[in-house]
N, C-alpha and C positions, 0 to 999 in steps of 0.2 A: 504493500500500500504506500510505498515511499512516493510514488508519482502523484497519487490523489492528494496527498498532504501538501506536496510541493506546489501543486497547481491549483490550490483551492480558490485563489483569486480568479483564475481563468474559468473555473467551473461555477463561479457565482456563490461559493460557499463561505468565503471570508466575510461577506456582508451580512451573514445570518447570525445576528446576535441573539442570545437567549432571551425570550420574552415570555416564557412559561415557567412556573415554579417547578422545582424538582419533584418528581413523582407524579406529575400531571399525566392524565390519560389523553392520548391523541389518536384519532382514527383517521387513516388515510383512505379516501375513496379511490380505489384503483380501478382502472378501466382497460379493457382490451377489445379492439375492434375486429379481431379474428375469432373464429369459433372456439368454444370452450375446450375442445379436444386438440386444437392446434398447439404445437410445441411452445409457442410464445406464451400462451395462456397457461397451459398445463404443466410444462416442465421448466419454464423460466420465471414467469410472474408469480405463480402460486408458491413455489419453494422459496423464492426471494422474500415474499411477504412473510412466510413462516419463519424465516431466519431473522427478519427484522423484529418480529414479536419475541423470538427467543433471546436475541441480543439485548433487548430492553426489558426483559422480564415482564413482557406483556403490557408495558406502559405505552408502547406504540404498536398499533395493530393496523392491518389492512382490511378494508371491506371491499372485496372484489365485486364490482357491480354486475348484475346479471345481464345488463345490456349497456353498451357504450352510449353515453349521452349525445355524442356527435360521431360523425363518420371519420374515416381515416384521414381525409384531407384536412378536416377541421380540428384534428386532435391537438396540434401544437397550441393553437389559440384557445382551445378548450381547457387545457392545463393552465395556460397563462392566466386565463380569466377565472379560474376556479370552478369550472363545471365538473372537473374531477381533479384529484390531487396528485395522481401518479399514473403514468402511462408510457407508451413508446410511440415514436414517430418514425416514419419513413421519410428521409430528407427529400427524396425525389418527388414526393407527392405534392410539394409546394414549389413549383418552378420559380426561380428568381430569388427565393428567400435565403438559400444556402449556396455557397460557392465552393468552399474548401472541402466539403464533405464528399465531393466527387473523387477524392484521392484514392480510396480503396476500390473504386468501381470499374477500373480499367480491366481489359481482358488478361487472363493468365496470371492473376495475382497469387493464387494458391489453391491447394487441393482440399483444405479443411477449413471449416468455419472457425474452429478454435484458434488455429494459428493466425488466420487473417484478422479475427476480432481482437485478439490480444495485441497483435502487432499494431493494429489501427489505434487502439486505446493508448498504447505507449507513445506512438508518434503524434497522436492528437495532443496529448498532454505536453509533449516536448516541443512541438513545432506549430501547432494550430490553435491551441486553446486561447492564446493571447488575442486572437481576432474577435473573440466573444460573439460568435454567431448565434449562440443560444441565449442571448440576453433575455431577460424577463422571466426566465424559468431557472430551476436548479438542474444542471446537467449531471446526472448520476453516472452515466457511462455511454460510450459509443460502442457499436458492434456491427457485424455484418452477418448476412445469411451465408449459407453454403454456396459453393461455386454454381453460377447460373448455367442452365442447360437449355436445350431446344426441344419443344414438343409441338406436334401439329397433326392435323387431320387429313392433309392433302397428299404428301409425298415424302419419300426418304430424302433427307438432307445430308449429302456427303461432299458437297462442293458449294462454293459461293453462289454459283448460278442457280442452285436449287432454292435459294431464299428469295429470288427475284419476284417482287409483287405480292408476296404473302402478307396478309394482315395479321400482325403479331401483337398480342396484349403484352404490354410492358408496365413496369412500375414507376416510370419516370426517372428523372435524373439522367445520368450519363448513358444508361442503357437505351434511352430514347434516341440519342445521337448515334450510338453504336448500331442500332437497328437500321436507321436511315443509311448509314455508310455501307451497310452490308446489302443494301438493295431491297429490303423489306419495308413494309409500311407500319410504323409503330402506332399502337392505340394505347394511350395513357389512361389506365383504369385501375382502381384499387383491386387488390387480390381477391376479396370476397365476391367480386362480380364475374370472376373467371368462368364459373360453370355456365352461367347464362350466356356469356359471350361465345363460348365454344359450342354449346348445345344448340344454339339458334343459328350458328353459322356466321354471326357478325364478325367473329375472329376466326382466322384459319389456324392459328397456333398461339403458343405462349412461350415466353422466356421465363423460366422459373428455376429455383433450386430443386434438388431431387425429392425433397419432402413434399412439395406442393401437390403433385398429382394425388397423393393419398390424403393429405390434409383437407383439400378442397373437393374431394370425391370426383376427380377428373379421369381416373384410370379407365373407366368404361368408354370415355369419349376419345381418348388419344389413340391415334393409329400409327404414329411414327415418333421415334425418339432419337435425338443425337446428343451424345455425351461429349463434352469438350474438356479434355485434360487441362487442369489449371483454371477452368471456368471461362465461359464466354464473357462473364461480367460478375460483379457482386453488387449488392445493394447496401447502402449505408443506413443505419438506424441509430436512434438514441433513446435511452431511458431518461425520462425527465419528470420533475416534480414541481408543483405549484410553490412559488417562493414564499408567499404569505403563510401557507399551511406548514411548510417545512420549518419556517421560523417559529412556529408554535411548539415545535419539539424542543424540550429542554436541552441545553447544551451538552449535558452529560450523556443524554441518549443519542444525540447526533454523533458524538464521539464514539459511542458503542456501535453505531450503524456504519460508520466510515469504512471499517475493514471489509464490508460487504460491497462497497462501491468501486468505481473505477475498474482496474484490471480484473478484480475478482468477479465483478458483474459481467464484464466482457467475456471472461473465460467461461463462466456459468452458461451464458447465452450461446457461445460458440459450441461448447460441448453438447448442450441440449440439441442444437441444430444438427450437429454431426450425427447424433443418434437418430434423429428424425429423418435425415437424409438416407441413412442406411435402410430404414423401414420403407421409405418411399421407393427406393430403387428395388428393394425386394418385391414390393407390390407390382411394379412395372414388369419385372422379370417373371413373376408368377403368372401375370396376365398374358405372357408370351407376346408382348408388343415388340415389333422389330426394333433393334437398337443398332445405331451406327456410332462407332467411336471415331471422332474427328481425326483424320489422318494428319501427318506432318505437313503435307501440302495444303490441306484445308486450313490448318492453323496458321500457316504462313500467309494465306490469302486474307484471313481475318486480321492478322497483325498489320499487313500492308494497308488495309482499309481503315484501321482504327488508330494507327500511330499519329496521324494528324490531329486527332482529338487530344492527345497528350500535349502536343505543342500549343494547341489552342488554350487548353486549361492553364498551362504554365504562364502564358503571356497575357491572356485576357481575364482570367479569374484570380489566380494566385498572386501574380505580380502587382496588380492594382491594390491588393490588400496588404502589400508589404511582405509577402511570403515567397520564399524561394521554392517554387513548385517542383523544379527538377530535383532539388535536394530532398524534398519530402518524399517523392516517389522512389528515389534511390534508397533512402533510409527505410521506407515501408517495405519494399521488396527484400531488402537485406534482413530485416527483422523477421519477416514471414519465413524466409529460407532457414534462418537459425531455428525458429520455433518448430518447423516441420521436421527437422532432423532429430528433435528430442523425443 
C-alpha cells in the first residue's frame, strides 16, 4: 500500500478530514450496473464490501442496492452527486471526460487482467494521478478487464479484411478508435445492452473480454470467435466513492480501509476477472463455437493499423496535460511484463 499512501493527494484522499466521531456507524450505498451474477458485482464488489465491514469492525458497512439508481453512462455523476456512495465506472462511456485513462487500452498490453490492472494502478499513481481527472469523487482504484477479444454472428475473422463493414458493439474509449482503424463500424453501447443488440441483428458482433459471453448470456447467439494473444484492447475502469459520504467515515476507519484500496483493489479486481475469463472461455468451448487464434500476420496487421493511435494519444491527449505519454506507455508495458513473469 506504499503507493496509495504516497499519492493520497492525487486520489483526493488528503482533503478528507475526519468529520464523524469515532465509533460512528456509516453505511455506504453501493451500486453496480451489471447483473448480480457478473464478476464485478459478485466477486469484486461484494467481497470488497465484506472486507470493509471486517476492517472497521462493522462500523462501516455497504448496502449493495438491488438496482442501480442510474445507468452506466451516468454513474460517475451519480456518485459525485450522491445518488449512490460507491460504484465503478467505465472511463470510455463518457467520451471527452477522461484522456489519460486510454493508457492501458492499446492492443497487446497483456494476457491477464491481474497483471494489467496492477501495473495500471502502479503507473497511474506514479505518473497520472497528478492530473486529477477524477476530481469531485474519491478514487479508490483503477483497473482493467481481461484482454479484449472478437465475437460475431457473421463470419470467421482471421485477417483484417474479415472485419470490413461489420457493426461491432464496443464500450467506448480507445476501442472505438481501434475498431474504426480496423475497418469495422463501432457502436458505442453499454455492456448490458449487448444481448438485445446481437439478438435483433442491430450489431453483427462484439468486442468483449472472455467472461462476457457467459456473463451476458451471449453464448447461444455467437457463431464465431477470434482470440487475440495479448488482447485486441483493454478497457479502463475505476472504483470511486462519493466524497461527502467518504468524509463521514471517521479517520481511524478510513485508515483501516486504506490497505484494501489502490493496488490491493486493482489486484482483487484483476484476479476476479481472470477467473471469470476462464469460465467464459470454457463456456464458449463447451458450446463448440468455432475459435480462431489470431495469427502473427493478423496481429501485425492490427499493430500497423493501430500504432497511429498511440502517437495521437501521446501528442494530442497526454502532452497537453503535461504528461509524457511515451514514457507512460513504456513504463506500463514494462510493469505488465514483470508482473506476468511472476
